[in-house]
Each structure stands twice: as structure tokens, then as C-alpha cells.
C-alpha positions as CSV (number, residue, x, y, z in Angstrom):
1,M,24.7,-1.7,16.4
2,E,22.9,1.3,16.4
3,T,20.3,1.9,18.1
4,K,17.2,3.0,17.3
5,E,17.6,6.6,20.1
6,Q,21.0,6.8,18.3
7,F,19.6,6.7,14.3
8,V,17.1,9.0,14.7
9,E,18.9,11.6,16.5
10,R,21.9,11.0,14.0
11,Y,19.1,10.8,11.2
12,V,17.3,14.5,12.5
13,A,20.9,16.1,13.4
14,R,21.8,15.2,9.7
15,S,19.4,15.5,7.0
16,G,17.8,19.0,7.7
17,Y,14.5,17.7,6.9
18,V,13.3,17.6,10.5
19,S,14.1,19.6,13.3
20,S,13.9,18.1,16.8
21,V,12.7,14.1,17.1
22,D,9.4,14.9,17.9
23,D,9.0,16.0,14.3
24,F,11.0,13.1,13.1
25,N,8.3,11.0,14.6
26,D,5.1,12.7,13.7
27,T,6.2,11.8,9.8
28,Y,8.5,9.0,10.5
29,V,8.6,5.5,12.5
30,V,11.8,3.0,12.3
31,L,12.1,0.0,11.4
32,P,14.6,-2.9,11.2
33,C,16.1,-3.3,7.4
34,D,17.6,-5.9,6.0
35,C,18.2,-3.5,3.3
36,E,22.3,-3.4,3.1
37,D,24.2,-6.8,4.1
38,G,21.7,-9.5,4.6
39,G,22.7,-10.6,7.0
40,G,19.9,-9.2,9.6
41,P,18.4,-6.8,11.8
42,T,21.7,-4.5,11.4
43,H,20.4,-1.3,10.4
44,W,17.2,1.2,10.5
45,A,15.3,2.9,8.0
46,A,12.9,5.3,8.5
47,I,9.9,5.4,7.4
48,R,6.9,7.6,6.4
49,R,4.8,6.8,8.1
50,T,1.7,6.0,6.1
51,P,0.8,2.5,6.0
52,E,1.6,1.9,2.4
53,A,5.6,2.7,3.3
54,V,4.8,0.2,6.0
55,E,3.5,-2.5,4.1
56,D,6.2,-1.5,1.4
57,H,9.1,-1.3,3.4
58,L,8.0,-4.3,5.6
59,E,7.3,-6.9,2.2
60,L,10.9,-5.4,0.8
61,Y,13.6,-4.7,3.1
62,A,12.1,-6.1,6.3
63,P,14.1,-8.9,7.9
64,K,11.2,-12.0,7.4
65,G,10.3,-14.1,10.4
66,T,11.8,-11.5,12.7
67,P,9.6,-10.6,15.4
68,W,9.8,-6.6,16.4
69,P,7.0,-6.5,19.4
70,E,7.9,-2.2,19.2
71,E,6.6,-2.0,15.6
72,V,4.1,-4.6,15.3
73,P,1.8,-2.4,17.2
74,V,2.2,0.3,14.8
75,A,2.2,-1.2,11.8
76,D,-1.0,-3.4,12.4
77,A,-2.5,0.2,13.9
78,M,-1.8,1.3,10.4
79,G,-3.7,-1.7,9.0
80,V,-0.5,-3.4,8.0
81,K,-1.4,-7.3,7.9
82,V,2.5,-8.0,9.6
83,E,1.8,-11.3,10.5
84,E,1.7,-11.9,7.0
85,L,4.2,-10.6,5.4
86,L,7.0,-12.1,7.7
87,E,6.4,-15.2,7.0
88,D,8.8,-17.3,5.0
């Protein structure tokens, strides 16, 4: 599985939208994504750093019932009620 850091580096290198990891981190947050194979958090997604985008991703594509200690404070700081979205 690709690490978050590898995902960000690859995204920056290929996107053409952001020029550095710092630029990426100013605009996006990386969250686990169950959007390709349904087998759990085996993929990452670059999500716009807004409460609405984070909430939409968590509700639609994030693996349900999976705690993400690093991502929860980011979402909580944006006002997203992570615990409610992660309930099975």
C-alpha cells in the first residue's frame, strides 16, 4: 500500500496543479478512500480542505467504522462530525 507521503509526492509530481508538498497541504487533505475496490482503506484521496468536501468524502467514500487518528482532528477542526459519519 502506498503511504500518504508517497501519495502526496506522486500527486504533486503528476498533477500540474500544485508545485510543492506545501502547496498541496495548503489546499488538500489526504483521506483514506474505499472508492476503488471496496476492500478497506487501501487507497488515498486528495480532498479539498473545506468542511463540505471532507464531510462529503467521509460520508460517500471513506471506509465505514475505521478510525483514522491523524485525519479525525483535521475533520473535527473543520466542524465535520466524524463520529456520526463513521457509524455503521
